[in-house]
N, C-alpha and C positions, 0 to 999 in steps of 0.2 A: 510482390506478386499480387497480392491482394490489390494494389493500387492499379495495377497494369490491368487486371481482368477488370475492374469497376470502369476504366477508361473506355475499355472496348465494348462493354455493354451499354454505357451511355452514348457512345457514337452509334453504334448500331439502331438503339432504339429509335434516336434523332433521325436517322436516314429512313427507316422503315415506315415512319409514320407518314412520310410525304409519299409512299407508293401507293396508288391507287388499286383496291382490290374489289374485284366485281363478283361478288359472292353468287349472283342471281340472275341468271340469263333470260331471255324471254322463253316462256314453255307454253305448253299446252296441256290439256287433261286427255289422255288416253291417245291412240294412233287416229290418223285422220288422212283423208284423201282430198287433193286439191287439184283444181283445174285451172290452169292459166292461160288465157285466150290472148293472143297477140294479133292486132288488126296488121301487121305489117310482115315483113320478112326478116329472118337472122342476117345479119349484116348492116341492117338499117341502124345508123348508129343512136338514133333517139330512142328507139324503142329497145335496142341493146342496152342502154343505161338502165331502162326501166328495169329490164330482166336483172340487171346487176343488183340494182336495188331490192328487188324481190328476193333473189337468192342470199344476198347478206343476211337477210333476217331468218329465212327458213332454214340456213345453214345450221341454226342453233338448236333445230328440232331433230332428232334422231329417229323417232318411231312415225314418219311421214311419208307419203308417196304423192308426187307431183307429177301431172300429165301437162304437157305443153303444146298447144296449137296455135301455129302461124297462119293467119286467115289471106296473107300476100296480096292484101288489097292496094297495093302501092302499084303492083305490076298487073293486077287483073281485078277488076271492079265492074264488068258488064254483068247485067242482069240474069245472063245464062249460067256465068260462073257463080253467082251468088245464090242461085237455086240448085245448083250442083251440090256446093257446100253446105246447103240447108239439108239436103238427102243424106249427106255424108254423116253430119252430126246425128240425125235421127237415127241412122243405122248404128252408129257407134255407142250412143250413149242414152239410148231410150231406157235402158236398166241400169243408170247410171246409180252410184251411192255416195256422190260427192258430199265432203263436208262444207265445203267453200268453194266459190268461184272468183277469181280475181280477173278483170277485163284491163287491157290496155287499150286506150284510144276510143275514137268515136265509132269506127265500124264495126269493133268487137262489141262495144256496147250495143249499139242499135240491133246488131245480127241476133245476139245471145237474148235480147229483151222478146225477141219472136217466140222462143221458147219457155218463157216466164210461167206461162200457165199450163205446161206439157210437161217435158221431160225434166226441167229444172225448176218445177213448180215451188217446191220447200228448202232450196238451196240458197243461203245467204249470198249476197254479192257485193263486192267492193271492186269500185272501177278506179281507175286513174288516167289522167291524159284528155279529159273530156273538153273540148273546145265549148267556150261559152255557155256554161253550164247556168242552165236554169232550173228552179227546184219542182217546175212543171214535168221536167224530163221523167222523174221517178213517181210522179203523182199516181197513187192507185196502185204502186207495187210496195210490198213489204220487204223488211229485211235487205234493203240496198243502202248504201252509202259508199264513201270515196274521197277522191282528191280532184278537183277540178284543174284543168290546163288553162288557167286564167290568162290570157294575153292582154297585156296591158300597153298599147304602143306609145300613150301619152307619156309615161314614165321614161321610156328610151328616148321620145322627142325631147322632153325637158333635158335630160343629161347631154342631149347633142347640142341644144342651146346653150346650156352652163358651158361646156367645155368647147364649143367652136362657136363664139357669138359673131364671129365676122362672116360664117357662110350663111346665105340666104337662100340656098336651093336645096330642098329636100327631095330624094329620088327613092321611090319604092319600087323594088325588085320582085316580081311576083309571078305567079303560074295561074292556069285556069282550072285547078283542080277545085274540088267542093271547099276543101278548108283553106286552099290559097285566096279563092274569092271572098269566104267569111273573113278572112285575116286582113285582105286589104280593104274592105268596107270599115273594119274596126280602125285602120290607119288613116282613112279618110274622115271618120267622125272623130277621133282624137285631135287631127290637125286643124280642126274648126277654132281650136283654144289658142293656136300659136300665134304669134305677133304677126299682123298683117303684110310686113314686107317679106314674109317668109313664103315662096313660091314652091308649088308641088309638080312633080313629074312622075310618071310612071312607065316603068320598063316591063311590060306585062307580056308572056307568052312567048318570049323570044326563042330564037335557037340557040344552042349553046355557044356557036363561034358568035353570034351577033351580041350575046350577053357579055361574053369576054373582051371583044373589040370596044363595045362600050365603056366597060369597066376601066380598060386600059387608057381609054382618053375622057375619063369622067372630069367635068369642068372643074376649075380650081375652086371654086365657091359651092361647092356641092357637098353634101354629107348623103351617103347611100345607106340605105334601110333594107336588109336582106330579109324581107317580109315573110316569103313562102315560095321557094322555087324549087319543087322536089321533082318536077318532070317539065322538060322544056317543050317549046312550040311544036317540035317534031315528033312528040310522043316518048322521047328517051327520058327514062327516070335517071335522075341527078344523083349520083353517089358523092360520099363525103371527098372523096379525092377530086371529084369535078369541081364542088363548091370551093374547095380549098385553093384550087386552081385559078378561078374567077376572083376571089377575094385577094388573093397574093399579088395580082396584077393590077388591082384597084389604085389609081392615083388619088383617091379620095379616100376618107376614113369610113370604114362599113360598120353600122351598126346591126344588131339583130336581138334574138331571143333565143337563138338555139346553142345549148349547152355544148353540143359536141361540134360546133365550129370554133369555140373558145380555144385558143392555141394554135388555131388553123388560120389566123389571119384577121379573124374579126375583132374589132376594136372593142365591143363589150355591149351593154344594155341592161335592161331588166331582164334577166333570163329565166328561163322556163327550166328547171332541173330536172331531167327524166329520171335521175337516180333517186332523187328526194320524191319524186313521185312515187316510184315503186318501192321504194323503203316504207314510207308512210303506209301505202296501201297494205303491205306485207304485215305492217304493225297492227293496224286496224281489224286485219284477218286474225292475228293471235288474239287479241281481245275478244273477237268472235267466237274463236274456238274455245276459249275459256269460260263460256258463258254469256257473254254481254250481248244484247240484242243489237242487230246491225242498224235498225231504224232510229235506236236512240244516240248512234254517234254521228255528230254534225258532220257534213260535207265541209272539206277544207276547200278554201276558194283562194282569193286574192294574196293572202299573206304566204303563200306557197312561194312566191318568186323573190329573188335577190338581185341587186344590183352586182354585177360582175364585170371584169375589165381584166385586158391582158398586159401586163406592164410592158412587154417587149415591144407591141404596138403602140403603146402610149409613148414610150421613148421616141419612136419614131416620128411622132408629131410635138414633140417637147410638152407633153402634158404630165405634171407631176401627181402623186397620190393624193396630195393636200388638196388638189383641184378637185378631186372626184365628190360626187354626193356622198353624203354621211352613211356610214356602215356598210361601205361597198366592199365588195369582196375581190382582191387582186391575186390573179395568177401569175406565175413565173416571175414573180418579184424576188430579186437577190434574197437570200436565207438569212437571218439574223441568228444569233445564239438561242434567242427565245422560242424561233420558230423550231429549230432543231430539237430543243428541248421538250418542246410540247410533242413532237412527232416521236422522239425516241426518250420520252421520260424515264422510263423503266432503265434503260440501258446507261442513260447519265447517272441517274441515281445508284444504281448498282458499281458503275465505276467509280465514282464518287465515295462510296461506301468503302470499297476496296480500298482506295487512294487513303482516305480517313483513316482506316484500320492499320496501314502500312505506316503512316504519320506517327500515330498513337504507338506501335510497337517501337519505331526509331526512338521516338521522344521517350519511351519509357525505359528503353536501353541507355539511352544518354543520361537520363536522369539518374539510373542504377549507378553507371560510372562515376557522375559527378559525386553521387553520393558517397561511393567508395573512395574516392580520391579527396572527398573532404574529411572523411575518418582518419584517413593517412595522414593527412596535413595535420589535424589536431594532434595525432601521436606525435608525429615529428615535431610540433611547437613544444608540447608537452614534455618531450625528452632534451630538446635543446635548452628550455627553462631549467630543467633539473642539473643540465651541464653548466649553464652559466652561474647557478647558484653555487656550484662547487668550486669556481674559479675565483680567485681573489689576485686582483692585479695590483702591481707596482708601477706607478708612473709618476711623471713631473719631475721637479728639482727637489732633491734629497739633501738636506743640510747635514753633514757630517763632518766629525771633529778630525783635524788634519793629522793630530797626533795620535789618540786613543782609538779613533774609528768610531767612536758613538754616533749615534744618530739621534738628532732632536725630532721627536714625535709631534702631532697635530697639537698636543697639549702644552709644548713648548718644554717637556723634559728630555733629559739625555737618556738613551738606554742603549743597552748592547746591540749591537747589528743583529745579533742572532735573535734575540727576542723581538725585534723589530719586523724582521723578515717572518718570524712565525706567526705574528699576529696579523700580517697583510699578505700571508699566501698559504698555501696547504703544504710548504716544505717545510722538513725537520733538519735538525742538525744531529752529526755524529762527530766528536772532537777527536783530532790527530794533529801530528807535527809534520809540517812540511821538512824537507832535507835539511833546507839552510838553516832553519830555527832549531831542529835538533841539533846539528853541527855546533850552533851557537851556545846551546844550553849544556850540552854534554860533548864536549871536544874530545874526550878521550875515548868516546865510542865511534865505533865506525858503522855508521847508517848505509853504506851503499850509495851507488850513485842515482839510481832510478826508484827505488822504494820508499813508501811513506814511513816515518818511525811509527 
């Protein structure tokens, strides 16, 4: 039993050593009030992903109160509307006591900076999703940091060139919104570094039906870039479902930067992750709540983006994972055991631990039974040896005298048959007369027919 216990302890210790324990989550000192201002509306996937990233961090804080404001500027951006929002904020937050403010995207950033010297004068600010960030944007303001939405079309163009070297027509899909025009200019500037045989074309400010038709009939030698198409030429706000419909009907591969379109037909590219933006911003906010000065935290810029591709779309164009740029992230690829283990490490290790403990118990029981059988075998062998020692066998050809019936022993001497048998077995003799011999020796006596004399 001691051996069994020791085996179980060793196996348990081995598996437990591989299970990650997180003894300290993100924390803050004391209670806090957080204001989160989103430029857009709930249901807009880009900013929804930012909110998910923020919430993933703040979920670890028990003693906090978060206020969420959606400016809805994708659907409403007139000067009158913005002036109305300004009055609402002045009315709601003139006596604010927020510990920190998190801003999502350009419109929220520009809007809240109007109050920097009034109602939000001493409140630290963390921003995310800011396009084309430049340090001059926060010059003269204290306690501001964040993560920029750095769009680098050249990286996506390089990926298209690497994966589709035979295609020489690059088509940019864009709208006429402020962010759309900025991103279109970045696309054009980046394209100056492309080989001279690559031509550019722009599908700009089209209606939804026009764009859908063009994508269905995209030239065979083209690569499409979904640069920025959030509002069509008729003023309709493009939903995720609309964008998915356009892309799914495209005859040409569609590259882009939008994380929320991955898995919905987008081939991939240098992707800006809304979730990562929100998560990083919230982690910065935690550091500030724990006493760090916001101005001492560097703004995160270019290294926030990642090459990401959709395996299912890659298959459509016969592109292998090995063809992709180095360190690319691939979604929807077939799961390997390692992927399953990484996502379910604790369950795998727990199941393995239980399985190993069962094996240890089975082996221990088997070893116990084998040990018992071994002892029984030793006892049987000992008993058999003792029995063999007690047995004396007589075998082979025995020379015996035909007259006196003496037997010649191994040394050549003749001896009585009784003595010989006594020496070579465990038998003993008692002397008597058979009826025939008794009648010969004593003819006058009657010994009967069956009894010995």
